[in-house]
Residue, then its C-alpha position, 0 to 999 in steps of 0.5 A: m292082698k296084692l304084693i304091691d299093696l304090702l310093698l307100699g303099705i308096710p313102710l307107710l304104716v310102720g313109718i306112721s307107728l314109729a312116729f309115735v314109739g321111734h324113741s323106744k329101744r325097740a324101734a330100731w328093731l321095728n325099723i329093721a324088721a319092716s325093712a326086711v319084710t319089704l325086702m322079702v315082698a320086693l324079691g317076690m315081685a322081682f321073681h314074678v316079673l322074672e318068670k311072667g314078664a311085665f304086668s300092670v296091677h290095679g288097673q293101670a295104677f302100677f306097673l312093673d317090668s324088668f327095669n323098675v323091679f330090679l331098682v325096687f329090689v336094690t332100693a328094698f335091699i339097701a334100705t334093709t342093710t342101712a337099717i341094720f347099720s343105723q341100729s348101732y350108729m344112731l344109739h351111739e349118736q343118742k348116748s353122745g347127745r347129738v340127738t334126743g328121743k324126740r328126734l329119734k322118733l323123727y328119724h325112724a318115721m321119716y326113714q320109712l316114709f322116705i322108703f315108701a316114697m322111693l318104692l311109690g316113685l319106682t312102681t307108679n304108672n303115672l308121671g304125675v304120681l312119680w313127681i309127687s313121690l320125688e317131692l314127698a322123698t324131698l320132704a322127708t329127707v330135708l327133715l333127715v338132713s336137719l336132724y342135728r339142729t346145728p346152724s350148718s345142718i339147718a342151713a344145708a337143709w334149707k339149701y337142699f329144699i330150695l335147689c330141689g324145690v326149684g328143680i322139681a317145679l321145673a320138672l313139674f312144668g316139663t310133666i304139664l307140657i307132656f299132658s298138654t300134647s298127650s291130652e290131645v291124643l289120649g283125652h283129658s284123663n289119667t290115661a294121658l299121664t300113664w307111662t305105658s299108654l304114653f309109650a304106646h302112643s309116643a309117635e303121635l305126641e308133638p315132637r317140638v313140645m315133647t322136646i321142650a318138656f325134656v329140657f325142663l325135665m332134664v334140668g328138674y330131675g337132673t337136680k335131683v340126680g345131683l348133675v352139674p351145675m344143679h349139684a350144689w345141695l348134695p355135698d352139704a346134705h351128705g356132710e351135715g346129715p346122719t351118715p345112714i341118710s347119706a348112704v340112702l341118698s347116694g344109693l337110692l334117691l339118686n337112682v330113682a331121680l335118674y329112673a324118672l329121667v330115663r323113663c321120660k327120655s324113652l317117650v321124647e325119643g319115640a315122639s321126636q325120632n331123633a337123639m337130642a334127649g339122649q345127646l343132652m343126658m351125654g352132655f350133662g353126664l360128661l360135665s358132672l364127671l369132670v367137675a366132680a373129679l376135680a373137685l374131689h382134690r379140694q375136699r376137707d370133709i370125708k363125707r363131702m368127698y364121697s358125695f363128689s364121688s357119687i356126682e361123679h358116678m351119676g354122671l357116668m350113669t347118665f352118660a351111659f343112658g344118653i348113648g342108649t344102646p343095649l350095651a350102654n344100657f346094660a352097662a348103666l344098669l349094672h353100674m347103678t347096682v354096683h355103685s348103690l352097693v359100694k358107695s353105701g357100704i363106704f358111707f357105713t365105714v365112714g360113719h364108723a370112722a367119724q364116730s371113732m375119731g370124733t370128726q369128719s375132717i380128712n385131716g383128723i382121721r388118721g391111722l385107721i388100719k392100725y387103730r381099727p383095722g376093720i374100719g381101715w380095710g373097709l375104707l381102703i377096699g371100698t375106695a378101691a372098689i369105687a375107684g374102678f379097681p378090678p375085680f369089683g363090679v365097678f370095673t366091669s361096668e366101667f369097661l362095658l361103658f367104654t366099649a359102648a362109647l368107642q362103638s357109638y361115640p369114640w371121641t368121648v372116650g378120652l374125656l371119660l378116661l381123663g375123668l376117672v384118672i383124675a378122680f382116682a387121684g383125688l380119692f387116694r390122695h386123701v384116703q392113703p393118710m386116713v388109713y396109713g397115717t399116725p393115728p391121733e392120741q384122742t380116739h373114742i370107743v364106739p360100737v362098730n357093725m361091719i357086717p353090712v359093709y362086708i355084705h355090700f363089698g362081697l356082692a360088688l366083688w361077685l358081680g365083678l367076677a361073675i354075673p349070675e345068668f339069671l341076672a345077666n338076662w334080667y339086665q339084658s331085658a331091661a337094656s333092650l327095653l330102654a333101647g326101644g323095645q316094648p314094655 
C-alpha cells in the first residue's frame, strides 16, 4: 500500500466510522488518533520528497513536490493539534447543552471528511479533482458552521454556502476554459486537466483564453481565500461556528484555496508570457490588506475580529505570490506556515476565553491575565506574534516580503506599511482591555488545554529565531519552482 492511500484513506474511513460512533466518549480520542496517524504518514511523504524530489503516484493521478508536500504536512499537523484542543472544548459544549450526541456525530464525521478533502486537493494532479475537493470541503464546513442550529449560525452557514457556491461555480467555469484550450493540445482526456502535463505544455496554450480563465479563477478561488470584496462569508462563519472549525478554516482551508490559485497562476504565466496574473493577485492582496485592517477597528465579536486578521494575512500572502520572485515566494511560504500556526493557536485561546467568560463579545471579556493567566498570556503573546512583533516568524516573513516588494514594486511598500500599522492598532485597541481590564463577577470554570497553543507559538518563535537548514532548503526549492522552475 502506498503512503498516498493511507494519507487519504485514514480520514475518509475514520470519518465514515465516526458518523456512527461520534457521540461516544471515545470518539474524540479516535479523532485525535486518526489525525496523528495521518500526520505520521504526511511526515513520511515529506521526507520522501526531500530526499528524492517530486514524484507521481498511481500513474499521473497524484503528484507531490516541494510546494504541496509541505502544505500536506502543515495540514496534518494543525488537524492533529486542533483535534486535541477540540476534545475538551467540545466536551464542555456538550455538558453546557450547546450540542447533542447527534450533533457530535456530525462534528467528528465532518471534521475528518474536511481533512480528507483538504489532503485530496493538495495531492491531486488534476485540476478538476482539485475543484471537487474544494467543493467537498465547502459542504463539510457548511454543516460544521451550522452545528449549533441557532438562527444566526444557520444564517451564517447559508451565507457561506451561497457565496462560496457562486465562487466555486466561477472557478469551475475557469477550469472549463482551461480545458477548452488544453484539449486542443493534449487531446480530450484527463491529460488535458493534469497539472504536470499542462505545466509542461503551457507555452502552447492559447494565451487569451488562459487570461480570461484566470480572471474567473481569481474571483472563484479568491472567494474561498477570503479576499476582498468576496470575503463577506468568512467573518460570519468564524463567529457562529465552533471554535475548532475557526482554527482549521483560518489555518487550512484558506491555504488550500490559495494553493489552487497559485497553481493556476503558473499555467497562465507560462501561456501568456506576461505578469497579468501576478499583478491581479497583487491588486486583490493589497485591497484585502487595507480593508481588513480598517475593519478590525469596528469589530465587537472576538472571533470576527481575528477572522478579519486572517483576511489581512491572506492578502499579504496573495500579494507575495503575485510578485512571484523567488524571494517573494519564499516569504509567502514562510508566512503561510507561521500564520497557520499562530492563528490556529489564537483561536484555541479565544475558544477557552469565550467559554470562561460565557461570551464572545469583546466588551464582555475582561481581565484574562488576572482571572485565567494562561489564557490571558496566550491571547497577548498570540496577538503580538500575529501583529508581526519580533522575534516571531511573522516578523521574519513580513520583513522578507518588504524586501521583495522593494526590489520589484517599491511603490507598494508604503501601502503595505500603512495596512500593517492600521491592523496593529486595531488588534491591540481591543486586546489590551480584554487582557488587563477588570474581570467580571460572573465567570465559568471550564477545562483548559493550552498545550496545543504553546506548541504552535513555540514553533512560530523558533521559525523567527532560526529557520532550520533543511526547512530553508525546502522553502527555497518550492520558491524556485513557483518562480518558473521545473516540477
